[in-house]
N, C-alpha and C positions, 0 to 999 in steps of 0.2 A: 415070519418077519413082518414088520409093519412100519408104515410111515404115517404119522399123524400130523396134520397141518392145522394151524390155528392162525388165521389171518388177523393182523393187527389193524384196528381202525385208525389209530393215531399216527402210524408210521407206514412207509412203503415197504414193509417187511412182513414175513410170515414166520411164525415160530414153528419149527419142524422138529418132531421127535422121531429119531431113527431107533428101531428096536431089533436086536438079533436074539431070537428065543434060545432057550437052553438047548433044545434038540439040535440046533444049527451051530451052536458055539463049541460043541464037542468037549465040554469041560475045559474050556480055554483058560489060560492064565491071563491073557490080554486080548483085547479086540480094539482096533482103531478104525475110525471112519475116515476114508481117504477119497478125495475127489477134487473136482475143479475149484470148489470153494476154499481149498487150502493148498492149491498148487500141487496136488498129489503128494503132499508131505506125509510120509508114512508114520510120523511120530507126533504130529501136532494136535490131533483130536482123539485122545483115548476115550473109549466108552466106559461107562460105569457098570460094574457088576451089581446086579440086583439080588435081593433075597431069594427070588424064585429061580436064580441061575441064568437069567437072561442078561443081556448087556444093553444099555441105552445111552443116548446122547441127545440133548436138545440144543438147537442153535437157531439163530435168526438168519434168514436168507432173503435177499432182495426179490420183491415181486416182479413178475413179468419176465422171468428167466427160466432156463432149464440148466440143471447141474448133473453132470455125470459123476458117479461115485461107485465105490465097492467097499466091502468090509475086509480088513486084514486081520486074520486070526493067528495069534502066536508068532507073528512076524514072518509066516511062510505060506499060509493058505489064504487064497482069495475067494470070497463068496459074493454073489450078487443078491439083491433083495428080490424075492419072488413076488412082492407086492409093488414093485417099482411102477411108475407111470408108463415107462417104455424102456427099451433096450437099444443100444447102438453098438456097432462093431468097434472094438478097441483099436488104437493106433498100431498095435503090433500084430493084429490079424489072427491072434490065437484065442481070443475070448471076446465076449460082449461086456459092456459096462451098463450098470443100472442108471436110470435117469429119473430124477424127480423134477416135476414141472410145477413151478410156483406161479 
């Protein structure tokens, strides 16, 4: 997994690309990026399948903030990003959430 950050000079935003590699997607039919930036809506940010079998999504996020997120694979399996900036305990106490710091 990876998170690529490109800070924009003309806006108070950062272009962030989230990538879930093929070996983590387990031949998934769908992967969604779910987190604080979309109100934990499990259907608003579908990731795009790449030719190499990975999934990715690029979005602009406000600078100076931290966002919790997870990947939802095929609507039933949750994964964290092993390259996240940090992890925090989820509100249900049964798992951690990945965090990206912008």
